C-alpha atoms as an extended CHARMM CRD file, in Angstrom:
* protein
*
       247  EXT
         1         1  MET       CA              0.0010000000       -0.1140000000       -0.0860000000  PROA      1               0.0000000000
         2         2  GLY       CA              2.9460000000        2.4340000000        0.0830000000  PROA      2               0.0000000000
         3         3  VAL       CA              2.5420000000        4.7900000000        3.0210000000  PROA      3               0.0000000000
         4         4  LYS       CA              1.2730000000        3.7910000000        6.2010000000  PROA      4               0.0000000000
         5         5  ILE       CA             -1.9790000000        4.0380000000        7.5950000000  PROA      5               0.0000000000
         6         6  PRO       CA             -2.5020000000        5.5480000000       11.2210000000  PROA      6               0.0000000000
         7         7  LEU       CA             -4.2560000000        3.3630000000       12.9290000000  PROA      7               0.0000000000
         8         8  LEU       CA             -5.5880000000        4.1330000000       17.0590000000  PROA      8               0.0000000000
         9         9  TYR       CA             -6.2440000000        1.1150000000       19.4180000000  PROA      9               0.0000000000
        10        10  THR       CA             -7.6330000000        2.3700000000       22.3790000000  PROA      10              0.0000000000
        11        11  THR       CA             -7.4170000000        0.7790000000       25.9380000000  PROA      11              0.0000000000
        12        12  PHE       CA             -8.7320000000        1.2120000000       29.2520000000  PROA      12              0.0000000000
        13        13  ASN       CA             -8.5840000000       -2.1470000000       31.5150000000  PROA      13              0.0000000000
        14        14  ARG       CA             -9.9580000000       -5.3410000000       30.1050000000  PROA      14              0.0000000000
        15        15  LEU       CA             -6.0900000000       -6.6500000000       29.6320000000  PROA      15              0.0000000000
        16        16  GLU       CA             -7.5790000000      -10.8530000000       28.8860000000  PROA      16              0.0000000000
        17        17  TYR       CA             -8.9650000000       -8.2830000000       25.4520000000  PROA      17              0.0000000000
        18        18  THR       CA             -5.6800000000       -6.6830000000       25.0900000000  PROA      18              0.0000000000
        19        19  LYS       CA             -3.8650000000       -9.8760000000       25.2480000000  PROA      19              0.0000000000
        20        20  ARG       CA             -5.8040000000      -11.6930000000       22.6620000000  PROA      20              0.0000000000
        21        21  THR       CA             -6.6490000000       -8.5260000000       20.2710000000  PROA      21              0.0000000000
        22        22  LEU       CA             -3.7530000000       -6.6430000000       19.9940000000  PROA      22              0.0000000000
        23        23  PRO       CA             -1.0190000000       -9.5320000000       18.7930000000  PROA      23              0.0000000000
        24        24  ARG       CA             -3.6190000000      -10.2530000000       16.1700000000  PROA      24              0.0000000000
        25        25  LEU       CA             -4.0400000000       -6.8620000000       14.9970000000  PROA      25              0.0000000000
        26        26  ILE       CA             -0.1040000000       -6.2440000000       14.7100000000  PROA      26              0.0000000000
        27        27  GLU       CA             -0.1310000000       -9.6440000000       12.8460000000  PROA      27              0.0000000000
        28        28  SER       CA             -2.8850000000       -8.9140000000       10.5150000000  PROA      28              0.0000000000
        29        29  THR       CA             -2.3820000000       -5.3630000000        9.8620000000  PROA      29              0.0000000000
        30        30  PRO       CA              0.9680000000       -5.0580000000        8.2080000000  PROA      30              0.0000000000
        31        31  GLU       CA             -0.1020000000       -1.7750000000        6.3500000000  PROA      31              0.0000000000
        32        32  ALA       CA             -0.6870000000        0.3000000000        9.6850000000  PROA      32              0.0000000000
        33        33  ASP       CA              0.9510000000        2.3380000000       11.7980000000  PROA      33              0.0000000000
        34        34  ILE       CA             -0.4280000000        1.3880000000       15.3700000000  PROA      34              0.0000000000
        35        35  TYR       CA             -0.7630000000        3.9170000000       17.9530000000  PROA      35              0.0000000000
        36        36  VAL       CA             -1.5690000000        2.5660000000       21.0540000000  PROA      36              0.0000000000
        37        37  TRP       CA             -3.9830000000        4.8660000000       23.7050000000  PROA      37              0.0000000000
        38        38  ASP       CA             -4.1620000000        3.7460000000       27.5160000000  PROA      38              0.0000000000
        39        39  ASN       CA             -6.4640000000        5.7230000000       28.9800000000  PROA      39              0.0000000000
        40        40  GLY       CA             -5.3950000000        5.0050000000       32.9110000000  PROA      40              0.0000000000
        41        41  SER       CA             -5.8320000000        1.4440000000       32.8770000000  PROA      41              0.0000000000
        42        42  THR       CA             -5.3700000000        0.0070000000       36.6150000000  PROA      42              0.0000000000
        43        43  ASP       CA             -5.3400000000       -3.7780000000       36.1150000000  PROA      43              0.0000000000
        44        44  GLY       CA             -1.8970000000       -4.4440000000       34.6940000000  PROA      44              0.0000000000
        45        45  THR       CA             -2.8040000000       -3.5250000000       31.1070000000  PROA      45              0.0000000000
        46        46  GLN       CA             -0.1860000000       -0.6420000000       30.9450000000  PROA      46              0.0000000000
        47        47  ASP       CA              2.5700000000       -3.1920000000       32.3530000000  PROA      47              0.0000000000
        48        48  TYR       CA              1.6470000000       -5.4690000000       29.7100000000  PROA      48              0.0000000000
        49        49  LEU       CA              1.7870000000       -2.5160000000       27.0160000000  PROA      49              0.0000000000
        50        50  LYS       CA              4.9710000000       -1.8190000000       28.1190000000  PROA      50              0.0000000000
        51        51  GLY       CA              6.2400000000       -5.5130000000       27.1650000000  PROA      51              0.0000000000
        52        52  PHE       CA              5.9830000000       -4.1050000000       23.3420000000  PROA      52              0.0000000000
        53        53  GLU       CA              8.9700000000       -2.6850000000       21.4140000000  PROA      53              0.0000000000
        54        54  VAL       CA              8.1950000000        0.8390000000       20.7550000000  PROA      54              0.0000000000
        55        55  SER       CA              9.3000000000        1.4230000000       16.8970000000  PROA      55              0.0000000000
        56        56  ASP       CA              8.5700000000        3.7940000000       13.9630000000  PROA      56              0.0000000000
        57        57  ARG       CA              5.0840000000        1.5720000000       13.3800000000  PROA      57              0.0000000000
        58        58  PHE       CA              4.3080000000        1.1890000000       17.1490000000  PROA      58              0.0000000000
        59        59  HSD       CA              3.7690000000        3.9540000000       19.4170000000  PROA      59              0.0000000000
        60        60  ILE       CA              2.4040000000        3.7920000000       23.0040000000  PROA      60              0.0000000000
        61        61  ASP       CA              0.7710000000        6.6000000000       24.8600000000  PROA      61              0.0000000000
        62        62  PHE       CA             -0.2660000000        6.3580000000       28.4600000000  PROA      62              0.0000000000
        63        63  ASN       CA             -2.6830000000        8.9460000000       30.0640000000  PROA      63              0.0000000000
        64        64  ASP       CA             -3.3360000000        9.2190000000       33.7960000000  PROA      64              0.0000000000
        65        65  ARG       CA             -7.0150000000        9.4080000000       33.4940000000  PROA      65              0.0000000000
        66        66  ASN       CA             -9.6400000000        8.1670000000       31.6730000000  PROA      66              0.0000000000
        67        67  ILE       CA            -10.5570000000       11.0050000000       29.1880000000  PROA      67              0.0000000000
        68        68  GLY       CA            -12.8760000000        9.2070000000       27.0240000000  PROA      68              0.0000000000
        69        69  ILE       CA            -12.5710000000        7.4370000000       23.8310000000  PROA      69              0.0000000000
        70        70  ALA       CA            -13.7390000000       11.2360000000       21.9730000000  PROA      70              0.0000000000
        71        71  ASN       CA            -10.9530000000       13.0880000000       23.2220000000  PROA      71              0.0000000000
        72        72  ALA       CA             -8.4360000000        9.9740000000       22.5230000000  PROA      72              0.0000000000
        73        73  MET       CA             -9.4890000000       10.4090000000       18.9840000000  PROA      73              0.0000000000
        74        74  ASN       CA             -8.9290000000       13.9050000000       19.1350000000  PROA      74              0.0000000000
        75        75  TRP       CA             -5.3070000000       13.1810000000       20.1980000000  PROA      75              0.0000000000
        76        76  PHE       CA             -4.6880000000       10.4950000000       17.4290000000  PROA      76              0.0000000000
        77        77  PHE       CA             -6.1800000000       13.1560000000       14.7380000000  PROA      77              0.0000000000
        78        78  ASN       CA             -3.9990000000       16.1080000000       15.7820000000  PROA      78              0.0000000000
        79        79  GLN       CA             -1.3080000000       13.1840000000       15.2990000000  PROA      79              0.0000000000
        80        80  THR       CA             -2.3740000000       12.3020000000       11.6290000000  PROA      80              0.0000000000
        81        81  LYS       CA             -3.0680000000       15.4030000000        9.9400000000  PROA      81              0.0000000000
        82        82  GLU       CA             -1.0450000000       15.1770000000        6.9290000000  PROA      82              0.0000000000
        83        83  HSD       CA             -2.7690000000       11.6060000000        6.0240000000  PROA      83              0.0000000000
        84        84  GLU       CA             -5.3270000000       10.5700000000        3.4480000000  PROA      84              0.0000000000
        85        85  TYR       CA             -6.7330000000        7.6930000000        5.5500000000  PROA      85              0.0000000000
        86        86  VAL       CA             -6.6740000000        6.8700000000        8.9610000000  PROA      86              0.0000000000
        87        87  ALA       CA             -8.0030000000        3.7300000000       10.7250000000  PROA      87              0.0000000000
        88        88  LYS       CA             -9.4580000000        3.1680000000       14.4790000000  PROA      88              0.0000000000
        89        89  VAL       CA            -10.2120000000       -0.2850000000       15.9910000000  PROA      89              0.0000000000
        90        90  ASP       CA            -11.0340000000       -0.7750000000       20.0810000000  PROA      90              0.0000000000
        91        91  ASN       CA             -9.4130000000       -3.5280000000       22.0290000000  PROA      91              0.0000000000
        92        92  ASP       CA            -12.2840000000       -5.5360000000       22.0220000000  PROA      92              0.0000000000
        93        93  THR       CA            -12.1590000000       -6.0210000000       18.2770000000  PROA      93              0.0000000000
        94        94  MET       CA            -10.8230000000       -9.2550000000       16.1130000000  PROA      94              0.0000000000
        95        95  VAL       CA             -9.5400000000       -8.3250000000       12.6110000000  PROA      95              0.0000000000
        96        96  SER       CA             -9.0420000000      -10.2590000000       10.1110000000  PROA      96              0.0000000000
        97        97  ASP       CA             -6.0740000000      -10.8230000000        7.4060000000  PROA      97              0.0000000000
        98        98  GLY       CA             -6.2520000000       -8.4590000000        4.6090000000  PROA      98              0.0000000000
        99        99  TRP       CA             -8.9060000000       -5.8500000000        5.9190000000  PROA      99              0.0000000000
       100       100  LEU       CA             -7.6380000000       -2.7160000000        5.7960000000  PROA      100             0.0000000000
       101       101  PRO       CA             -6.3310000000       -2.9440000000        2.2990000000  PROA      101             0.0000000000
       102       102  LYS       CA             -9.7710000000       -3.9440000000        1.2770000000  PROA      102             0.0000000000
       103       103  MET       CA            -11.6180000000       -1.0610000000        3.7320000000  PROA      103             0.0000000000
       104       104  ILE       CA             -9.2330000000        1.5080000000        2.1070000000  PROA      104             0.0000000000
       105       105  GLU       CA            -10.0300000000        0.0850000000       -1.7640000000  PROA      105             0.0000000000
       106       106  ALA       CA            -13.6550000000       -0.0100000000       -0.9350000000  PROA      106             0.0000000000
       107       107  ALA       CA            -13.7050000000        3.5130000000        0.7040000000  PROA      107             0.0000000000
       108       108  LYS       CA            -12.2510000000        4.8580000000       -2.2360000000  PROA      108             0.0000000000
       109       109  ILE       CA            -13.6960000000        3.0830000000       -5.3110000000  PROA      109             0.0000000000
       110       110  GLY       CA            -17.6300000000        4.0170000000       -3.5760000000  PROA      110             0.0000000000
       111       111  GLN       CA            -16.3480000000        7.2600000000       -2.5290000000  PROA      111             0.0000000000
       112       112  VAL       CA            -17.2040000000        7.4650000000        1.2970000000  PROA      112             0.0000000000
       113       113  ASP       CA            -15.6980000000        8.6230000000        4.0740000000  PROA      113             0.0000000000
       114       114  ILE       CA            -15.9490000000        6.8380000000        7.1800000000  PROA      114             0.0000000000
       115       115  LEU       CA            -16.6980000000        3.2680000000        6.5850000000  PROA      115             0.0000000000
       116       116  GLN       CA            -17.0920000000        0.5730000000        9.2110000000  PROA      116             0.0000000000
       117       117  ALA       CA            -16.8480000000       -3.0370000000        8.9390000000  PROA      117             0.0000000000
       118       118  LYS       CA            -19.6260000000       -5.6460000000        9.2380000000  PROA      118             0.0000000000
       119       119  HSD       CA            -20.2750000000       -6.7140000000       12.7930000000  PROA      119             0.0000000000
       120       120  HSD       CA            -23.0680000000       -8.3390000000       14.8800000000  PROA      120             0.0000000000
       121       121  PHE       CA            -24.0840000000       -5.1760000000       16.4190000000  PROA      121             0.0000000000
       122       122  ILE       CA            -26.5410000000       -3.3650000000       14.9660000000  PROA      122             0.0000000000
       123       123  ILE       CA            -27.4540000000       -0.1570000000       16.3350000000  PROA      123             0.0000000000
       124       124  ALA       CA            -30.8490000000        2.4190000000       16.2050000000  PROA      124             0.0000000000
       125       125  ARG       CA            -34.3110000000        0.0720000000       14.9910000000  PROA      125             0.0000000000
       126       126  TYR       CA            -32.8440000000       -2.9220000000       13.4110000000  PROA      126             0.0000000000
       127       127  LYS       CA            -32.7610000000       -6.0240000000       14.2570000000  PROA      127             0.0000000000
       128       128  ASN       CA            -30.4210000000       -8.2220000000       12.2820000000  PROA      128             0.0000000000
       129       129  TRP       CA            -28.0990000000       -7.1810000000        9.3800000000  PROA      129             0.0000000000
       130       130  ASN       CA            -30.6510000000       -8.1510000000        6.2690000000  PROA      130             0.0000000000
       131       131  GLU       CA            -33.1320000000       -5.9300000000        7.9950000000  PROA      131             0.0000000000
       132       132  MET       CA            -30.8150000000       -2.9350000000        7.6790000000  PROA      132             0.0000000000
       133       133  GLU       CA            -29.8110000000       -3.6220000000        4.2860000000  PROA      133             0.0000000000
       134       134  ASN       CA            -33.1780000000       -4.2710000000        3.2140000000  PROA      134             0.0000000000
       135       135  ASP       CA            -34.3730000000       -0.4500000000        4.3090000000  PROA      135             0.0000000000
       136       136  GLN       CA            -30.9030000000        1.0280000000        3.1280000000  PROA      136             0.0000000000
       137       137  ARG       CA            -29.4560000000        2.2300000000       -0.1540000000  PROA      137             0.0000000000
       138       138  ILE       CA            -26.8950000000       -0.5060000000       -1.2190000000  PROA      138             0.0000000000
       139       139  GLU       CA            -24.2230000000        0.8310000000       -3.3700000000  PROA      139             0.0000000000
       140       140  ASN       CA            -22.4680000000       -2.1660000000       -5.5400000000  PROA      140             0.0000000000
       141       141  LEU       CA            -18.7140000000       -1.9270000000       -5.8140000000  PROA      141             0.0000000000
       142       142  ASN       CA            -16.5280000000       -2.7950000000       -8.9500000000  PROA      142             0.0000000000
       143       143  GLY       CA            -14.5900000000       -6.1130000000       -7.8280000000  PROA      143             0.0000000000
       144       144  CYS       CA            -15.5450000000       -5.0000000000       -3.9050000000  PROA      144             0.0000000000
       145       145  GLY       CA            -18.9410000000       -6.2010000000       -3.3660000000  PROA      145             0.0000000000
       146       146  LYS       CA            -21.3550000000       -3.6750000000       -1.7940000000  PROA      146             0.0000000000
       147       147  ILE       CA            -21.9070000000       -0.8220000000        0.6880000000  PROA      147             0.0000000000
       148       148  VAL       CA            -24.6170000000        0.1730000000        3.1790000000  PROA      148             0.0000000000
       149       149  HSD       CA            -25.3030000000        3.8390000000        3.5340000000  PROA      149             0.0000000000
       150       150  TYR       CA            -26.1220000000        4.6330000000        6.7640000000  PROA      150             0.0000000000
       151       151  PRO       CA            -26.0910000000        8.3930000000        8.4220000000  PROA      151             0.0000000000
       152       152  PHE       CA            -23.2630000000        7.3590000000       11.0480000000  PROA      152             0.0000000000
       153       153  VAL       CA            -21.2040000000        4.2360000000       12.2190000000  PROA      153             0.0000000000
       154       154  GLY       CA            -19.4100000000        3.2520000000       15.2030000000  PROA      154             0.0000000000
       155       155  GLY       CA            -15.8060000000        3.3630000000       16.3900000000  PROA      155             0.0000000000
       156       156  SER       CA            -14.1580000000       -0.0470000000       15.8150000000  PROA      156             0.0000000000
       157       157  GLY       CA            -13.1610000000       -1.4680000000       12.8330000000  PROA      157             0.0000000000
       158       158  ILE       CA            -13.1690000000        1.7130000000       10.5280000000  PROA      158             0.0000000000
       159       159  ILE       CA            -11.5580000000        3.8280000000        8.5660000000  PROA      159             0.0000000000
       160       160  ILE       CA            -11.6370000000        7.4130000000        7.8450000000  PROA      160             0.0000000000
       161       161  ARG       CA            -10.6780000000        9.9770000000        5.2930000000  PROA      161             0.0000000000
       162       162  ARG       CA             -8.7080000000       12.5220000000        7.5960000000  PROA      162             0.0000000000
       163       163  ALA       CA            -10.0210000000       15.2380000000        5.5430000000  PROA      163             0.0000000000
       164       164  VAL       CA            -13.4660000000       15.2470000000        6.9490000000  PROA      164             0.0000000000
       165       165  ILE       CA            -12.8110000000       15.7340000000       10.7260000000  PROA      165             0.0000000000
       166       166  LYS       CA            -12.7910000000       19.2150000000       10.6800000000  PROA      166             0.0000000000
       167       167  GLU       CA            -12.9280000000       20.3300000000       14.1040000000  PROA      167             0.0000000000
       168       168  ASP       CA            -12.9110000000       18.2740000000       17.5020000000  PROA      168             0.0000000000
       169       169  ILE       CA            -15.2100000000       15.8230000000       18.7040000000  PROA      169             0.0000000000
       170       170  LYS       CA            -17.1970000000       17.4180000000       21.4560000000  PROA      170             0.0000000000
       171       171  SER       CA            -18.1820000000       14.7460000000       23.7130000000  PROA      171             0.0000000000
       172       172  SER       CA            -19.4160000000       14.7030000000       27.7260000000  PROA      172             0.0000000000
       173       173  GLY       CA            -17.1330000000       12.0400000000       27.6970000000  PROA      173             0.0000000000
       174       174  HSD       CA            -19.7050000000        9.3240000000       26.3990000000  PROA      174             0.0000000000
       175       175  ILE       CA            -18.9120000000        7.0360000000       23.1330000000  PROA      175             0.0000000000
       176       176  PHE       CA            -21.7310000000        9.1070000000       21.5030000000  PROA      176             0.0000000000
       177       177  GLY       CA            -20.0130000000       12.0570000000       20.5680000000  PROA      177             0.0000000000
       178       178  TRP       CA            -18.6100000000       10.7140000000       17.9790000000  PROA      178             0.0000000000
       179       179  SER       CA            -21.6020000000        9.4090000000       16.1970000000  PROA      179             0.0000000000
       180       180  VAL       CA            -23.3830000000       13.0310000000       16.7380000000  PROA      180             0.0000000000
       181       181  TYR       CA            -20.1430000000       14.5590000000       15.1010000000  PROA      181             0.0000000000
       182       182  GLN       CA            -21.0610000000       12.1920000000       12.2920000000  PROA      182             0.0000000000
       183       183  ASP       CA            -25.0200000000       13.0680000000       12.3920000000  PROA      183             0.0000000000
       184       184  THR       CA            -24.8590000000       16.7710000000       12.3950000000  PROA      184             0.0000000000
       185       185  ARG       CA            -22.7420000000       16.5340000000        9.2870000000  PROA      185             0.0000000000
       186       186  PRO       CA            -24.5590000000       15.4440000000        6.5060000000  PROA      186             0.0000000000
       187       187  GLU       CA            -22.0990000000       16.1520000000        4.0910000000  PROA      187             0.0000000000
       188       188  ILE       CA            -20.0070000000       13.1950000000        5.0400000000  PROA      188             0.0000000000
       189       189  ARG       CA            -20.9130000000        9.8740000000        3.7160000000  PROA      189             0.0000000000
       190       190  SER       CA            -20.9870000000        7.0130000000        6.1320000000  PROA      190             0.0000000000
       191       191  ALA       CA            -21.5010000000        3.5870000000        5.5340000000  PROA      191             0.0000000000
       192       192  PHE       CA            -20.9020000000       -0.2630000000        6.2680000000  PROA      192             0.0000000000
       193       193  TYR       CA            -18.7770000000       -2.4900000000        4.2420000000  PROA      193             0.0000000000
       194       194  PRO       CA            -20.0150000000       -6.1290000000        4.7650000000  PROA      194             0.0000000000
       195       195  GLY       CA            -16.9420000000       -7.7190000000        2.8160000000  PROA      195             0.0000000000
       196       196  VAL       CA            -14.8800000000       -7.4050000000        5.8090000000  PROA      196             0.0000000000
       197       197  TRP       CA            -15.9790000000       -9.3200000000        8.8760000000  PROA      197             0.0000000000
       198       198  ILE       CA            -14.9030000000       -8.0950000000       12.2880000000  PROA      198             0.0000000000
       199       199  ASP       CA            -15.6630000000      -10.2160000000       15.8300000000  PROA      199             0.0000000000
       200       200  LEU       CA            -16.7190000000       -7.8240000000       19.0450000000  PROA      200             0.0000000000
       201       201  LEU       CA            -15.7780000000       -9.6270000000       21.8470000000  PROA      201             0.0000000000
       202       202  ASP       CA            -18.3010000000       -7.8620000000       24.1520000000  PROA      202             0.0000000000
       203       203  MET       CA            -21.1230000000       -8.7290000000       21.2100000000  PROA      203             0.0000000000
       204       204  ALA       CA            -20.4400000000      -11.9710000000       20.2160000000  PROA      204             0.0000000000
       205       205  ASP       CA            -23.7390000000      -12.9120000000       18.5450000000  PROA      205             0.0000000000
       206       206  TYR       CA            -25.3500000000      -10.1990000000       20.0890000000  PROA      206             0.0000000000
       207       207  ASN       CA            -27.7820000000       -8.4400000000       17.6600000000  PROA      207             0.0000000000
       208       208  LYS       CA            -30.5840000000       -7.3180000000       20.0520000000  PROA      208             0.0000000000
       209       209  HSD       CA            -32.6770000000       -4.6550000000       18.7400000000  PROA      209             0.0000000000
       210       210  ALA       CA            -31.5730000000       -1.6360000000       20.4690000000  PROA      210             0.0000000000
       211       211  VAL       CA            -34.9720000000       -0.4560000000       22.2700000000  PROA      211             0.0000000000
       212       212  ASP       CA            -34.7050000000       -3.8900000000       23.8820000000  PROA      212             0.0000000000
       213       213  ALA       CA            -31.5670000000       -4.8750000000       24.7480000000  PROA      213             0.0000000000
       214       214  ASP       CA            -30.3760000000       -4.1540000000       28.4740000000  PROA      214             0.0000000000
       215       215  MET       CA            -29.4120000000       -0.9820000000       29.0420000000  PROA      215             0.0000000000
       216       216  LYS       CA            -26.8580000000       -1.8230000000       31.8500000000  PROA      216             0.0000000000
       217       217  TYR       CA            -24.7320000000       -2.9240000000       28.7080000000  PROA      217             0.0000000000
       218       218  TYR       CA            -24.1810000000        0.9180000000       27.8980000000  PROA      218             0.0000000000
       219       219  GLY       CA            -23.5040000000        1.8550000000       31.4910000000  PROA      219             0.0000000000
       220       220  ASP       CA            -21.0540000000       -1.1610000000       31.8930000000  PROA      220             0.0000000000
       221       221  THR       CA            -19.0700000000       -0.0160000000       28.8400000000  PROA      221             0.0000000000
       222       222  GLY       CA            -19.3140000000        3.6840000000       29.2020000000  PROA      222             0.0000000000
       223       223  ARG       CA            -21.7940000000        4.3180000000       26.4880000000  PROA      223             0.0000000000
       224       224  LEU       CA            -24.1450000000        6.2640000000       28.4470000000  PROA      224             0.0000000000
       225       225  GLU       CA            -25.5480000000        7.5470000000       31.4350000000  PROA      225             0.0000000000
       226       226  LEU       CA            -29.2190000000        7.3690000000       32.2860000000  PROA      226             0.0000000000
       227       227  LYS       CA            -30.7090000000        9.4910000000       34.7710000000  PROA      227             0.0000000000
       228       228  GLU       CA            -34.4510000000       10.3080000000       36.1500000000  PROA      228             0.0000000000
       229       229  ARG       CA            -36.2520000000       12.9900000000       37.6210000000  PROA      229             0.0000000000
       230       230  ASP       CA            -38.4040000000       12.3240000000       40.5410000000  PROA      230             0.0000000000
       231       231  ALA       CA            -41.7040000000       14.3550000000       41.4770000000  PROA      231             0.0000000000
       232       232  MET       CA            -39.5420000000       17.2330000000       43.1200000000  PROA      232             0.0000000000
       233       233  GLY       CA            -37.3120000000       17.2660000000       40.4380000000  PROA      233             0.0000000000
       234       234  ASN       CA            -34.2650000000       15.9980000000       41.7670000000  PROA      234             0.0000000000
       235       235  GLU       CA            -32.3340000000       13.7510000000       39.5900000000  PROA      235             0.0000000000
       236       236  LYS       CA            -31.2380000000        9.8870000000       40.3390000000  PROA      236             0.0000000000
       237       237  VAL       CA            -28.0910000000        8.5700000000       38.0030000000  PROA      237             0.0000000000
       238       238  LEU       CA            -29.4780000000        4.8910000000       37.0010000000  PROA      238             0.0000000000
       239       239  ILE       CA            -27.1630000000        3.9070000000       34.9910000000  PROA      239             0.0000000000
       240       240  SER       CA            -23.1840000000        6.1060000000       35.1040000000  PROA      240             0.0000000000
       241       241  ASN       CA            -20.0600000000        5.5190000000       33.0800000000  PROA      241             0.0000000000
       242       242  ARG       CA            -18.1210000000        7.6860000000       35.7330000000  PROA      242             0.0000000000
       243       243  HSD       CA            -16.6120000000        4.0430000000       37.0040000000  PROA      243             0.0000000000
       244       244  SER       CA            -17.0260000000        2.0740000000       34.2860000000  PROA      244             0.0000000000
       245       245  LYS       CA            -14.1060000000       -0.1500000000       33.7870000000  PROA      245             0.0000000000
       246       246  LEU       CA            -14.4240000000       -0.8200000000       30.0350000000  PROA      246             0.0000000000
       247       247  VAL       CA            -13.7620000000        1.3140000000       27.0390000000  PROA      247             0.0000000000
């Protein structure tokens, strides 16, 4: 592929996941310069990462506290302003051999700004992948299969055309900052690519409609903070990401 593709790999605890996914990522993605960002892990993850040799294609940065995924992405985008494409993978994601060149090729042919690999979990109103495809515009690509256009995609197993990120992602610390960033910029073309499959360890065979899903999952993974007000107007936190052990 010539020039290496910068790739952000984020960690926050879940050492057992990192031990499985990071060696796999390194082995399966020789086309990438890997930027590991640790969000203040306390479970031995930092000691494990220090065992890797830092090089021109493998960088490690440790933060002393969890600043959230959106802020980690902002840091990464500031490091990669001169690149045409960048990629992002979380530490719960198992990638397949040759996934990155396939994603780049599909994005270029389909003229897509943000492209995500296919995975089990379908967000929004879709109960499964087929239902999503039936409701979205499908575009066939020469030699690359097809892509499924969607207003915004998730944050792992994705490639991004760097030029479309024109300002920082604003977030209160929740993962939704990335989705909102895409959703408020209709000029950004986002899509899923069924030609590459990734396995999310958190979500293996997990394909519930988001409305029906156990909302505790979102709190445990730091994706959501749910609050309610009582009759007196006082707020009560039902699910919080403040003490989450997950990215």
